[in-house]
SEROKOL-133926 format. One record per atom (N, C-alpha, C, O, CB): residue number from 1; residue in three letters; atom name; z, x, y. Coordinates in steps of 0.1 Angstrom, whole numbers, padded with zeros to 4 digits. Glycine has a CB too. Layout:
(NUM, 'Ala', 'CA', (Z, X, Y))
...
//
This chain:
(1, 'Met', 'N', (0101, 0169, -0044))
(1, 'Met', 'CA', (0090, 0172, -0035))
(1, 'Met', 'C', (0093, 0172, -0022))
(1, 'Met', 'O', (0091, 0162, -0015))
(1, 'Met', 'CB', (0080, 0164, -0036))
(2, 'Pro', 'N', (0097, 0184, -0017))
(2, 'Pro', 'CA', (0098, 0187, 0001))
(2, 'Pro', 'C', (0087, 0175, 0007))
(2, 'Pro', 'O', (0077, 0171, 0001))
(2, 'Pro', 'CB', (0090, 0206, 0006))
(3, 'Gln', 'N', (0090, 0170, 0018))
(3, 'Gln', 'CA', (0087, 0162, 0029))
(3, 'Gln', 'C', (0073, 0173, 0032))
(3, 'Gln', 'O', (0076, 0185, 0032))
(3, 'Gln', 'CB', (0101, 0158, 0042))
(4, 'Thr', 'N', (0058, 0168, 0034))
(4, 'Thr', 'CA', (0047, 0177, 0037))
(4, 'Thr', 'C', (0042, 0168, 0051))
(4, 'Thr', 'O', (0046, 0157, 0054))
(4, 'Thr', 'CB', (0034, 0179, 0023))
(5, 'Ala', 'N', (0033, 0175, 0057))
(5, 'Ala', 'CA', (0025, 0168, 0065))
(5, 'Ala', 'C', (0019, 0157, 0061))
(5, 'Ala', 'O', (0015, 0147, 0069))
(5, 'Ala', 'CB', (0017, 0175, 0070))
(6, 'Leu', 'N', (0018, 0157, 0048))
(6, 'Leu', 'CA', (0010, 0143, 0045))
(6, 'Leu', 'C', (0020, 0134, 0046))
(6, 'Leu', 'O', (0017, 0124, 0054))
(6, 'Leu', 'CB', (0002, 0141, 0029))
(7, 'His', 'N', (0030, 0133, 0041))
(7, 'His', 'CA', (0042, 0125, 0042))
(7, 'His', 'C', (0044, 0119, 0056))
(7, 'His', 'O', (0042, 0107, 0060))
(7, 'His', 'CB', (0055, 0132, 0038))
(8, 'Arg', 'N', (0048, 0130, 0063))
(8, 'Arg', 'CA', (0052, 0130, 0082))
(8, 'Arg', 'C', (0042, 0118, 0084))
(8, 'Arg', 'O', (0046, 0107, 0087))
(8, 'Arg', 'CB', (0048, 0148, 0096))
(9, 'Lys', 'N', (0028, 0120, 0082))
(9, 'Lys', 'CA', (0016, 0115, 0089))
(9, 'Lys', 'C', (0018, 0099, 0086))
(9, 'Lys', 'O', (0020, 0090, 0094))
(9, 'Lys', 'CB', (0001, 0123, 0084))
(10, 'Leu', 'N', (0017, 0096, 0072))
(10, 'Leu', 'CA', (0020, 0083, 0067))
(10, 'Leu', 'C', (0031, 0077, 0070))
(10, 'Leu', 'O', (0032, 0064, 0068))
(10, 'Leu', 'CB', (0018, 0081, 0056))
(11, 'Arg', 'N', (0045, 0084, 0075))
(11, 'Arg', 'CA', (0055, 0079, 0080))
(11, 'Arg', 'C', (0050, 0068, 0092))
(11, 'Arg', 'O', (0056, 0057, 0093))
(11, 'Arg', 'CB', (0062, 0090, 0084))
(12, 'Gln', 'N', (0041, 0072, 0099))
(12, 'Gln', 'CA', (0038, 0071, 0112))
(12, 'Gln', 'C', (0035, 0056, 0109))
(12, 'Gln', 'O', (0040, 0048, 0118))
(12, 'Gln', 'CB', (0027, 0081, 0119))
(13, 'Leu', 'N', (0028, 0052, 0100))
(13, 'Leu', 'CA', (0021, 0040, 0096))
(13, 'Leu', 'C', (0029, 0030, 0090))
(13, 'Leu', 'O', (0023, 0019, 0088))
(13, 'Leu', 'CB', (0011, 0043, 0088))
(14, 'Ile', 'N', (0042, 0031, 0087))
(14, 'Ile', 'CA', (0049, 0021, 0084))
(14, 'Ile', 'C', (0051, 0010, 0093))
(14, 'Ile', 'O', (0053, 0011, 0105))
(14, 'Ile', 'CB', (0059, 0025, 0082))
(15, 'Gly', 'N', (0048, -0002, 0083))
(15, 'Gly', 'CA', (0047, -0016, 0089))
(15, 'Gly', 'C', (0035, -0019, 0094))
(15, 'Gly', 'O', (0033, -0028, 0102))
(15, 'Gly', 'CB', (0055, -0018, 0100))
(16, 'Gln', 'N', (0028, -0013, 0090))
(16, 'Gln', 'CA', (0012, -0016, 0094))
(16, 'Gln', 'C', (0006, -0022, 0086))
(16, 'Gln', 'O', (0013, -0025, 0076))
(16, 'Gln', 'CB', (0002, -0004, 0096))
(17, 'Arg', 'N', (-0004, -0026, 0085))
(17, 'Arg', 'CA', (-0013, -0038, 0074))
(17, 'Arg', 'C', (-0024, -0030, 0070))
(17, 'Arg', 'O', (-0029, -0022, 0078))
(17, 'Arg', 'CB', (-0021, -0054, 0081))
(18, 'Phe', 'N', (-0028, -0031, 0057))
(18, 'Phe', 'CA', (-0040, -0026, 0051))
(18, 'Phe', 'C', (-0046, -0038, 0042))
(18, 'Phe', 'O', (-0039, -0047, 0036))
(18, 'Phe', 'CB', (-0036, -0011, 0042))
(19, 'Asp', 'N', (-0060, -0035, 0043))
(19, 'Asp', 'CA', (-0067, -0042, 0032))
(19, 'Asp', 'C', (-0073, -0035, 0022))
(19, 'Asp', 'O', (-0083, -0028, 0023))
(19, 'Asp', 'CB', (-0076, -0049, 0036))
(20, 'Tyr', 'N', (-0065, -0038, 0010))
(20, 'Tyr', 'CA', (-0064, -0029, -0001))
(20, 'Tyr', 'C', (-0068, -0037, -0013))
(20, 'Tyr', 'O', (-0063, -0048, -0014))
(20, 'Tyr', 'CB', (-0049, -0023, -0004))
(21, 'Leu', 'N', (-0079, -0033, -0024))
(21, 'Leu', 'CA', (-0084, -0041, -0037))
(21, 'Leu', 'C', (-0082, -0054, -0032))
(21, 'Leu', 'O', (-0073, -0061, -0036))
(21, 'Leu', 'CB', (-0074, -0039, -0052))
(22, 'Gly', 'N', (-0090, -0058, -0022))
(22, 'Gly', 'CA', (-0091, -0074, -0021))
(22, 'Gly', 'C', (-0077, -0081, -0012))
(22, 'Gly', 'O', (-0078, -0092, -0008))
(22, 'Gly', 'CB', (-0090, -0081, -0039))
(23, 'Glu', 'N', (-0068, -0075, -0010))
(23, 'Glu', 'CA', (-0054, -0082, -0004))
(23, 'Glu', 'C', (-0050, -0072, 0007))
(23, 'Glu', 'O', (-0054, -0061, 0010))
(23, 'Glu', 'CB', (-0041, -0083, -0016))
(24, 'Val', 'N', (-0041, -0080, 0012))
(24, 'Val', 'CA', (-0036, -0078, 0027))
(24, 'Val', 'C', (-0022, -0070, 0022))
(24, 'Val', 'O', (-0014, -0077, 0015))
(24, 'Val', 'CB', (-0034, -0095, 0037))
(25, 'Trp', 'N', (-0018, -0057, 0023))
(25, 'Trp', 'CA', (-0007, -0051, 0019))
(25, 'Trp', 'C', (0002, -0048, 0036))
(25, 'Trp', 'O', (-0002, -0050, 0047))
(25, 'Trp', 'CB', (-0013, -0037, 0009))
(26, 'Ile', 'N', (0012, -0044, 0032))
(26, 'Ile', 'CA', (0019, -0037, 0047))
(26, 'Ile', 'C', (0028, -0022, 0038))
(26, 'Ile', 'O', (0034, -0023, 0027))
(26, 'Ile', 'CB', (0035, -0053, 0059))
(27, 'Leu', 'N', (0027, -0012, 0045))
(27, 'Leu', 'CA', (0033, 0000, 0042))
(27, 'Leu', 'C', (0045, -0003, 0046))
(27, 'Leu', 'O', (0047, -0004, 0058))
(27, 'Leu', 'CB', (0028, 0011, 0047))
(28, 'Ile', 'N', (0055, -0004, 0037))
(28, 'Ile', 'CA', (0072, -0006, 0041))
(28, 'Ile', 'C', (0080, 0007, 0038))
(28, 'Ile', 'O', (0091, 0009, 0043))
(28, 'Ile', 'CB', (0079, -0019, 0029))
(29, 'Glu', 'N', (0072, 0018, 0029))
(29, 'Glu', 'CA', (0081, 0031, 0028))
(29, 'Glu', 'C', (0073, 0043, 0022))
(29, 'Glu', 'O', (0063, 0041, 0016))
(29, 'Glu', 'CB', (0093, 0029, 0017))
(30, 'Val', 'N', (0076, 0055, 0024))
(30, 'Val', 'CA', (0068, 0066, 0021))
(30, 'Val', 'C', (0081, 0075, 0012))
(30, 'Val', 'O', (0091, 0078, 0018))
(30, 'Val', 'CB', (0062, 0074, 0037))
(31, 'Leu', 'N', (0081, 0078, 0000))
(31, 'Leu', 'CA', (0090, 0081, -0007))
(31, 'Leu', 'C', (0085, 0096, -0011))
(31, 'Leu', 'O', (0076, 0098, -0019))
(31, 'Leu', 'CB', (0092, 0071, -0017))
(32, 'Gly', 'N', (0093, 0106, -0003))
(32, 'Gly', 'CA', (0090, 0119, -0001))
(32, 'Gly', 'C', (0094, 0126, -0013))
(32, 'Gly', 'O', (0090, 0137, -0014))
(32, 'Gly', 'CB', (0096, 0123, 0011))
(33, 'Asp', 'N', (0103, 0121, -0023))
(33, 'Asp', 'CA', (0106, 0128, -0034))
(33, 'Asp', 'C', (0099, 0124, -0045))
(33, 'Asp', 'O', (0099, 0133, -0054))
(33, 'Asp', 'CB', (0118, 0126, -0036))
(34, 'Asp', 'N', (0093, 0114, -0047))
(34, 'Asp', 'CA', (0083, 0109, -0057))
(34, 'Asp', 'C', (0073, 0111, -0051))
(34, 'Asp', 'O', (0066, 0102, -0054))
(34, 'Asp', 'CB', (0083, 0096, -0061))
(35, 'Asp', 'N', (0066, 0121, -0041))
(35, 'Asp', 'CA', (0053, 0116, -0037))
(35, 'Asp', 'C', (0042, 0103, -0039))
(35, 'Asp', 'O', (0031, 0101, -0042))
(35, 'Asp', 'CB', (0047, 0125, -0041))
(36, 'Ser', 'N', (0053, 0095, -0033))
(36, 'Ser', 'CA', (0043, 0081, -0034))
(36, 'Ser', 'C', (0047, 0072, -0023))
(36, 'Ser', 'O', (0056, 0076, -0016))
(36, 'Ser', 'CB', (0046, 0071, -0049))
(37, 'Leu', 'N', (0042, 0062, -0021))
(37, 'Leu', 'CA', (0043, 0053, -0008))
(37, 'Leu', 'C', (0045, 0035, -0014))
(37, 'Leu', 'O', (0041, 0032, -0025))
(37, 'Leu', 'CB', (0025, 0057, 0003))
(38, 'Val', 'N', (0050, 0028, -0006))
(38, 'Val', 'CA', (0053, 0015, -0014))
(38, 'Val', 'C', (0051, 0007, -0006))
(38, 'Val', 'O', (0058, 0006, 0005))
(38, 'Val', 'CB', (0066, 0012, -0020))
(39, 'Leu', 'N', (0039, -0004, -0009))
(39, 'Leu', 'CA', (0034, -0012, -0003))
(39, 'Leu', 'C', (0039, -0024, -0010))
(39, 'Leu', 'O', (0042, -0024, -0022))
(39, 'Leu', 'CB', (0020, -0009, -0002))
(40, 'Arg', 'N', (0040, -0036, -0001))
(40, 'Arg', 'CA', (0042, -0051, -0001))
(40, 'Arg', 'C', (0031, -0060, 0002))
(40, 'Arg', 'O', (0026, -0059, 0014))
(40, 'Arg', 'CB', (0052, -0055, 0006))
(41, 'Arg', 'N', (0026, -0069, -0007))
(41, 'Arg', 'CA', (0018, -0079, -0006))
(41, 'Arg', 'C', (0022, -0088, 0007))
(41, 'Arg', 'O', (0033, -0093, 0008))
(41, 'Arg', 'CB', (0018, -0087, -0018))
(42, 'Cys', 'N', (0013, -0089, 0017))
(42, 'Cys', 'CA', (0014, -0097, 0026))
(42, 'Cys', 'C', (0015, -0114, 0022))
(42, 'Cys', 'O', (0005, -0121, 0023))
(42, 'Cys', 'CB', (0005, -0092, 0033))
(43, 'Val', 'N', (0028, -0118, 0020))
(43, 'Val', 'CA', (0029, -0131, 0012))
(43, 'Val', 'C', (0023, -0141, 0025))
(43, 'Val', 'O', (0018, -0151, 0021))
(43, 'Val', 'CB', (0046, -0136, 0006))
(44, 'Asp', 'N', (0023, -0138, 0036))
(44, 'Asp', 'CA', (0020, -0146, 0048))
(44, 'Asp', 'C', (0002, -0143, 0051))
(44, 'Asp', 'O', (-0004, -0147, 0062))
(44, 'Asp', 'CB', (0031, -0139, 0063))
(45, 'Cys', 'N', (-0003, -0138, 0044))
(45, 'Cys', 'CA', (-0016, -0132, 0046))
(45, 'Cys', 'C', (-0025, -0137, 0033))
(45, 'Cys', 'O', (-0037, -0140, 0034))
(45, 'Cys', 'CB', (-0015, -0116, 0047))
(46, 'Thr', 'N', (-0019, -0137, 0023))
(46, 'Thr', 'CA', (-0025, -0139, 0010))
(46, 'Thr', 'C', (-0019, -0147, -0001))
(46, 'Thr', 'O', (-0006, -0145, 0000))
(46, 'Thr', 'CB', (-0028, -0127, 0005))
(47, 'Pro', 'N', (-0022, -0155, -0010))
(47, 'Pro', 'CA', (-0014, -0160, -0020))
(47, 'Pro', 'C', (-0008, -0153, -0028))
(47, 'Pro', 'O', (-0015, -0144, -0033))
(47, 'Pro', 'CB', (-0020, -0167, -0027))
(48, 'Ser', 'N', (0006, -0153, -0032))
(48, 'Ser', 'CA', (0010, -0145, -0040))
(48, 'Ser', 'C', (0013, -0152, -0055))
(48, 'Ser', 'O', (0020, -0147, -0063))
(48, 'Ser', 'CB', (0021, -0138, -0034))
(49, 'Val', 'N', (0006, -0166, -0057))
(49, 'Val', 'CA', (0007, -0169, -0068))
(49, 'Val', 'C', (-0005, -0166, -0083))
(49, 'Val', 'O', (-0017, -0168, -0083))
(49, 'Val', 'CB', (0011, -0182, -0066))
(50, 'Gln', 'N', (0005, -0162, -0094))
(50, 'Gln', 'CA', (-0003, -0157, -0104))
(50, 'Gln', 'C', (-0007, -0168, -0111))
(50, 'Gln', 'O', (0000, -0178, -0113))
(50, 'Gln', 'CB', (0003, -0148, -0112))
(51, 'Arg', 'N', (-0020, -0166, -0116))
(51, 'Arg', 'CA', (-0025, -0181, -0125))
(51, 'Arg', 'C', (-0025, -0175, -0140))
(51, 'Arg', 'O', (-0028, -0163, -0142))
(51, 'Arg', 'CB', (-0043, -0189, -0120))
(52, 'Asn', 'N', (-0022, -0183, -0150))
(52, 'Asn', 'CA', (-0022, -0179, -0165))
(52, 'Asn', 'C', (-0035, -0179, -0170))
(52, 'Asn', 'O', (-0044, -0179, -0162))
(52, 'Asn', 'CB', (-0014, -0187, -0173))
(53, 'Ala', 'N', (-0038, -0179, -0180))
(53, 'Ala', 'CA', (-0047, -0178, -0189))
(53, 'Ala', 'C', (-0060, -0189, -0188))
(53, 'Ala', 'O', (-0072, -0189, -0191))
(53, 'Ala', 'CB', (-0040, -0177, -0201))
(54, 'Tyr', 'N', (-0052, -0200, -0184))
(54, 'Tyr', 'CA', (-0057, -0213, -0184))
(54, 'Tyr', 'C', (-0060, -0220, -0167))
(54, 'Tyr', 'O', (-0063, -0232, -0164))
(54, 'Tyr', 'CB', (-0044, -0222, -0194))
(55, 'Gly', 'N', (-0057, -0208, -0156))
(55, 'Gly', 'CA', (-0060, -0212, -0143))
(55, 'Gly', 'C', (-0049, -0219, -0138))
(55, 'Gly', 'O', (-0050, -0225, -0127))
(55, 'Gly', 'CB', (-0072, -0220, -0143))
(56, 'Ile', 'N', (-0039, -0219, -0143))
(56, 'Ile', 'CA', (-0026, -0229, -0140))
(56, 'Ile', 'C', (-0016, -0219, -0130))
(56, 'Ile', 'O', (-0011, -0208, -0134))
(56, 'Ile', 'CB', (-0018, -0234, -0156))
(57, 'Pro', 'N', (-0015, -0223, -0119))
(57, 'Pro', 'CA', (-0001, -0213, -0111))
(57, 'Pro', 'C', (0009, -0213, -0118))
(57, 'Pro', 'O', (0015, -0224, -0119))
(57, 'Pro', 'CB', (0005, -0218, -0097))
(58, 'Ser', 'N', (0015, -0202, -0125))
(58, 'Ser', 'CA', (0028, -0205, -0135))
(58, 'Ser', 'C', (0042, -0195, -0127))
(58, 'Ser', 'O', (0054, -0197, -0127))
(58, 'Ser', 'CB', (0024, -0198, -0156))
(59, 'Arg', 'N', (0036, -0186, -0122))
(59, 'Arg', 'CA', (0049, -0180, -0118))
(59, 'Arg', 'C', (0044, -0168, -0106))
(59, 'Arg', 'O', (0033, -0163, -0107))
(59, 'Arg', 'CB', (0057, -0173, -0133))
(60, 'Arg', 'N', (0054, -0163, -0094))
(60, 'Arg', 'CA', (0048, -0153, -0087))
(60, 'Arg', 'C', (0044, -0139, -0095))
(60, 'Arg', 'O', (0048, -0134, -0105))
(60, 'Arg', 'CB', (0057, -0151, -0078))
(61, 'Ala', 'N', (0033, -0134, -0086))
(61, 'Ala', 'CA', (0030, -0121, -0089))
(61, 'Ala', 'C', (0041, -0109, -0083))
(61, 'Ala', 'O', (0050, -0111, -0074))
(61, 'Ala', 'CB', (0016, -0120, -0084))
(62, 'Ser', 'N', (0038, -0097, -0089))
(62, 'Ser', 'CA', (0047, -0091, -0082))
(62, 'Ser', 'C', (0043, -0086, -0066))
(62, 'Ser', 'O', (0031, -0086, -0064))
(62, 'Ser', 'CB', (0051, -0080, -0091))
(63, 'Asn', 'N', (0050, -0084, -0059))
(63, 'Asn', 'CA', (0047, -0085, -0042))
(63, 'Asn', 'C', (0046, -0067, -0038))
(63, 'Asn', 'O', (0043, -0063, -0027))
(63, 'Asn', 'CB', (0064, -0095, -0031))
(64, 'Asp', 'N', (0049, -0060, -0048))
(64, 'Asp', 'CA', (0054, -0043, -0045))
(64, 'Asp', 'C', (0043, -0035, -0052))
(64, 'Asp', 'O', (0039, -0037, -0064))
(64, 'Asp', 'CB', (0071, -0038, -0054))
(65, 'Leu', 'N', (0038, -0026, -0046))
(65, 'Leu', 'CA', (0028, -0016, -0053))
(65, 'Leu', 'C', (0034, -0001, -0047))
(65, 'Leu', 'O', (0039, 0002, -0036))
(65, 'Leu', 'CB', (0009, -0019, -0047))
(66, 'Thr', 'N', (0029, 0007, -0059))
(66, 'Thr', 'CA', (0037, 0022, -0056))
(66, 'Thr', 'C', (0020, 0031, -0057))
(66, 'Thr', 'O', (0010, 0028, -0064))
(66, 'Thr', 'CB', (0052, 0028, -0073))
(67, 'Leu', 'N', (0021, 0038, -0048))
(67, 'Leu', 'CA', (0009, 0046, -0049))
(67, 'Leu', 'C', (0011, 0061, -0047))
(67, 'Leu', 'O', (0019, 0065, -0039))
(67, 'Leu', 'CB', (-0001, 0041, -0039))
(68, 'Pro', 'N', (0003, 0069, -0057))
(68, 'Pro', 'CA', (0009, 0084, -0054))
(68, 'Pro', 'C', (-0002, 0087, -0043))
(68, 'Pro', 'O', (-0013, 0082, -0041))
(68, 'Pro', 'CB', (0010, 0096, -0068))
(69, 'Ile', 'N', (0007, 0100, -0035))
(69, 'Ile', 'CA', (0001, 0103, -0020))
(69, 'Ile', 'C', (-0005, 0114, -0022))
(69, 'Ile', 'O', (-0015, 0115, -0015))
(69, 'Ile', 'CB', (0010, 0104, -0007))
(70, 'Ser', 'N', (-0002, 0124, -0029))
(70, 'Ser', 'CA', (-0010, 0137, -0031))
(70, 'Ser', 'C', (-0022, 0134, -0040))
(70, 'Ser', 'O', (-0023, 0126, -0049))
(70, 'Ser', 'CB', (-0001, 0148, -0038))
(71, 'Asp', 'N', (-0031, 0143, -0036))
(71, 'Asp', 'CA', (-0040, 0146, -0050))
(71, 'Asp', 'C', (-0037, 0155, -0060))
(71, 'Asp', 'O', (-0027, 0162, -0058))
(71, 'Asp', 'CB', (-0053, 0150, -0048))
(72, 'Ala', 'N', (-0043, 0157, -0072))
(72, 'Ala', 'CA', (-0038, 0166, -0084))
(72, 'Ala', 'C', (-0034, 0181, -0081))
(72, 'Ala', 'O', (-0026, 0187, -0087))
(72, 'Ala', 'CB', (-0050, 0167, -0094))
(73, 'His', 'N', (-0042, 0186, -0069))
(73, 'His', 'CA', (-0040, 0195, -0063))
(73, 'His', 'C', (-0026, 0199, -0054))
(73, 'His', 'O', (-0022, 0211, -0053))
(73, 'His', 'CB', (-0051, 0195, -0058))
(74, 'Gly', 'N', (-0018, 0189, -0048))
(74, 'Gly', 'CA', (-0010, 0188, -0041))
(74, 'Gly', 'C', (-0014, 0190, -0028))
(74, 'Gly', 'O', (-0005, 0190, -0019))
(74, 'Gly', 'CB', (-0001, 0194, -0045))
(75, 'Asp', 'N', (-0026, 0192, -0023))
(75, 'Asp', 'CA', (-0030, 0196, -0008))
(75, 'Asp', 'C', (-0038, 0187, 0000))
(75, 'Asp', 'O', (-0042, 0188, 0011))
(75, 'Asp', 'CB', (-0039, 0207, -0008))
(76, 'Gly', 'N', (-0040, 0177, -0009))
(76, 'Gly', 'CA', (-0049, 0164, -0001))
(76, 'Gly', 'C', (-0042, 0151, -0004))
(76, 'Gly', 'O', (-0032, 0152, -0011))
(76, 'Gly', 'CB', (-0067, 0163, -0007))
(77, 'Tyr', 'N', (-0046, 0141, 0001))
(77, 'Tyr', 'CA', (-0043, 0129, -0002))
(77, 'Tyr', 'C', (-0048, 0124, -0015))
(77, 'Tyr', 'O', (-0059, 0129, -0019))
(77, 'Tyr', 'CB', (-0048, 0123, 0008))
(78, 'Ser', 'N', (-0041, 0113, -0023))
(78, 'Ser', 'CA', (-0048, 0109, -0034))
(78, 'Ser', 'C', (-0060, 0099, -0034))
(78, 'Ser', 'O', (-0059, 0091, -0024))
(78, 'Ser', 'CB', (-0040, 0106, -0042))
(79, 'Glu', 'N', (-0069, 0097, -0041))
(79, 'Glu', 'CA', (-0077, 0087, -0038))
(79, 'Glu', 'C', (-0074, 0074, -0033))
(79, 'Glu', 'O', (-0080, 0067, -0025))
(79, 'Glu', 'CB', (-0083, 0086, -0045))
(80, 'Asp', 'N', (-0063, 0069, -0040))
(80, 'Asp', 'CA', (-0060, 0059, -0039))
(80, 'Asp', 'C', (-0055, 0055, -0024))
(80, 'Asp', 'O', (-0056, 0044, -0018))
(80, 'Asp', 'CB', (-0052, 0057, -0048))
(81, 'Val', 'N', (-0048, 0070, -0020))
(81, 'Val', 'CA', (-0044, 0064, -0008))
(81, 'Val', 'C', (-0056, 0066, 0007))
(81, 'Val', 'O', (-0053, 0062, 0019))
(81, 'Val', 'CB', (-0028, 0073, -0005))
(82, 'Leu', 'N', (-0069, 0072, 0004))
(82, 'Leu', 'CA', (-0080, 0078, 0010))
(82, 'Leu', 'C', (-0084, 0061, 0011))
(82, 'Leu', 'O', (-0086, 0055, 0021))
(82, 'Leu', 'CB', (-0090, 0092, 0002))
(83, 'Leu', 'N', (-0084, 0056, -0001))
(83, 'Leu', 'CA', (-0092, 0039, 0001))
(83, 'Leu', 'C', (-0080, 0030, 0007))
(83, 'Leu', 'O', (-0083, 0020, 0013))
(83, 'Leu', 'CB', (-0098, 0029, -0018))
(84, 'Leu', 'N', (-0071, 0033, 0007))
(84, 'Leu', 'CA', (-0058, 0025, 0014))
(84, 'Leu', 'C', (-0061, 0028, 0028))
(84, 'Leu', 'O', (-0058, 0018, 0035))
(84, 'Leu', 'CB', (-0042, 0029, 0008))
(85, 'Leu', 'N', (-0064, 0038, 0035))
(85, 'Leu', 'CA', (-0066, 0042, 0048))
(85, 'Leu', 'C', (-0078, 0039, 0056))
(85, 'Leu', 'O', (-0080, 0038, 0068))
(85, 'Leu', 'CB', (-0065, 0055, 0047))
(86, 'Glu', 'N', (-0086, 0037, 0043))
(86, 'Glu', 'CA', (-0104, 0029, 0048))
(86, 'Glu', 'C', (-0098, 0016, 0051))
(86, 'Glu', 'O', (-0104, 0011, 0061))
(86, 'Glu', 'CB', (-0119, 0026, 0033))
(87, 'Gly', 'N', (-0088, 0009, 0046))
(87, 'Gly', 'CA', (-0085, -0003, 0048))
(87, 'Gly', 'C', (-0075, -0007, 0058))
(87, 'Gly', 'O', (-0071, -0019, 0057))
(87, 'Gly', 'CB', (-0082, -0006, 0038))
(88, 'Arg', 'N', (-0071, 0000, 0068))
(88, 'Arg', 'CA', (-0064, -0001, 0079))
(88, 'Arg', 'C', (-0068, -0010, 0088))
(88, 'Arg', 'O', (-0079, -0009, 0093))
(88, 'Arg', 'CB', (-0064, 0009, 0084))
(89, 'Gln', 'N', (-0060, -0021, 0090))
(89, 'Gln', 'CA', (-0062, -0032, 0100))
(89, 'Gln', 'C', (-0056, -0025, 0116))
(89, 'Gln', 'O', (-0045, -0019, 0118))
(89, 'Gln', 'CB', (-0052, -0049, 0094))
(90, 'Arg', 'N', (-0064, -0027, 0122))
(90, 'Arg', 'CA', (-0060, -0023, 0139))
(90, 'Arg', 'C', (-0054, -0035, 0148))
(90, 'Arg', 'O', (-0060, -0045, 0151))
(90, 'Arg', 'CB', (-0076, -0018, 0149))
(91, 'Ala', 'N', (-0045, -0034, 0149))
(91, 'Ala', 'CA', (-0037, -0042, 0159))
(91, 'Ala', 'C', (-0044, -0049, 0168))
(91, 'Ala', 'O', (-0053, -0042, 0174))
(91, 'Ala', 'CB', (-0027, -0035, 0166))
(92, 'Ser', 'N', (-0043, -0059, 0172))
(92, 'Ser', 'CA', (-0053, -0068, 0181))
(92, 'Ser', 'C', (-0046, -0062, 0195))
(92, 'Ser', 'O', (-0034, -0059, 0196))
(92, 'Ser', 'CB', (-0053, -0087, 0178))
(93, 'Thr', 'N', (-0054, -0062, 0202))
(93, 'Thr', 'CA', (-0047, -0063, 0218))
(93, 'Thr', 'C', (-0053, -0071, 0228))
(93, 'Thr', 'O', (-0063, -0069, 0235))
(93, 'Thr', 'CB', (-0046, -0048, 0225))
(94, 'Gly', 'N', (-0045, -0082, 0228))
(94, 'Gly', 'CA', (-0050, -0092, 0237))
(94, 'Gly', 'C', (-0044, -0103, 0237))
(94, 'Gly', 'O', (-0048, -0112, 0245))
(94, 'Gly', 'CB', (-0060, -0093, 0236))
//
């Protein structure tokens, strides 16, 4: 898929933090060919230890997440991206 205006707008947000699904994520890449973006869990912001069925920490959970950029029609953002953008954290000025 060629790079679209949707992709270009998201590229400007690389490196920014987002509250998404109860955790803090950092946008690390916009993949134009795959029409997706890659988020990395902010390990300094939230714990990344996964608990087993007994509640005992056993291993690290995956720190990357890939979301589709475009909706089913290809002319707007997917619901996942819209939800992500709602949680954009503003940089503090001070």
